[in-house]
N, C-alpha and C positions, 0 to 999 in steps of 0.2 A: 505493499498499499503504500502511496506516496505520500512524502510528507507536506501538508501545507504550507507555502510560502510564508515567510517571517509574518511581513505585510498584511496578507488577508488573514493569517490568526491576528495579529494588534486588532485590528478593525474589527473580526467580528467578536470582539469582546466593549467595542464601544456603541452606545446608546443616543444618537445625534437627535436631541432633540430643537427643535427653532429656538433655545438658549445656547444652552453647554452642552457638553457632547459627553456623554456620563460614562465612566468608567466599572463596568460591570464587573470586570474579574476580581483576583484579588484586591485585599486590602492590608495594609499595616494598622497600626491599633491609629496614629492620628489621623484617619483618614485618607490619605492619598494610595491611589492605585499601582500595583505594583505587576510586573513583566517581565515572564521568567526568557531568557534570552538563551542562545544555544549556549553549550560548556556551563552548565548552572549558575549562572551568571542571573541578577536581575536587575530591574532599573523601574526606578518611578517610571510609571504610565506616561504621565504629560513630559515629562524629558525627551522619553524616547516617539511619543507624536510632534514635540518641536523639532526633533533631530531628522523623520522623514521629511516634514513640512519645509522646513526653513533651514537645516543643517545642524552642524553640532553648539552646543555651548561653549562659547569660549570658558578659558581658565579666570579663575577665580569671578565665574558669574555666576547667577542663580536664575531661574525661573521666577514671575514674580506672576500668580493667578490674576489679573484685575477685574476678574466674577470671584475674587473669593471663592470657590468653591474648589475643593481640595483633589475632588475628584474627578473635575473638569479635565477634558485633555484637546479640548478644543486648540491648536497654533493659537489662531486669532485673538485668543481670551491670556494667551502665555505672552508675557514681554521681557527682555535680556533686563537685569538689574543687578547692581550690587548686593551683597547682605544688607548694610543699611537701607540701602532704597527698599527692600524687599521686607524687610522688619518696618519699614513707615507706613508701609500702605496695609494696619494691620485692619481686623474687623473689630467693631465693637462689643461682638462676643469676647474678645480678650481682656476684660476688666476687672476691675478690684472688685474681689469677691464680696466685701464688708459694704461697699456704696455702690456698687451697681454700675459704676461710669468710670470706662479707662482714665488713670490719671489725676482720679478725685477719692481723697483717702479724710475721713476724720478725725480731726485733732481738738482734742478736747468738744466745745461747744461751738466749734464753728470747723468748716471744709475746708481744706486745703489743696489746690491743684498742683499738679508738678509733672514734668515731659523729660523724658531720657532721650538724648541726643548727641552722640558721638562721643560716649563714654560721662558725658556731664548731667546731672540733675537742674531744671531749669526752674523756676517756680513761677507759678502762676498768679502766687497771691492767698491770701486765705478769706473765707465768704462764710455769710451766714446762715446760704441758703447753697443745697445741693446744685441748681439751676444754673447760679450766678458763677459755681467755681469750675461747672462743663463748660461753659460759656468761653470759660478765662482759659480753660487747658486747649479748647480746639483754637482759638485764635493762635494761642502759641506754637499749637503743632504744624497751622498752615503758613507761619511767620518762618518756623525751624525746618518744617520736612518739606523735600520735592515731591514722594511717591505718596501721600496721602490720597486717594481718590476718595475715598469716601469722606473726609471733611470738605474736600472741595465739590460735591455734590449736592452736601448739604444746605 
């Protein structure tokens, strides 16, 4: 029995919806798809998709999901980014558990806002209410970050 070509095997595990192209094969604990390559090697599915469509990912570069869907392998939802840029484009789901707002923490009877950028923490100030702290943190991210699509779309 002839083996299925690798590209055909890869695309057979993709559900092309009108938005994201969902990986239906194996996934690791954090939601990224994994694809088995010859020689018992594995590669994250979105990287394999990018490679098929657009070529190799340059050294010291990462792929950023502009759709924020880790299971998406649609090449035009992926962009080259540095590690710093990739970390800037995080979803609001990655929040401070106590406050529910990224970059906002309780500080006594006030709310403190802070943003981490280039290994340094920048203060957005202390506020009486969480909404003001959230707005200040978002404004600070807009000032410091280049790849925070969610803040820019808001």
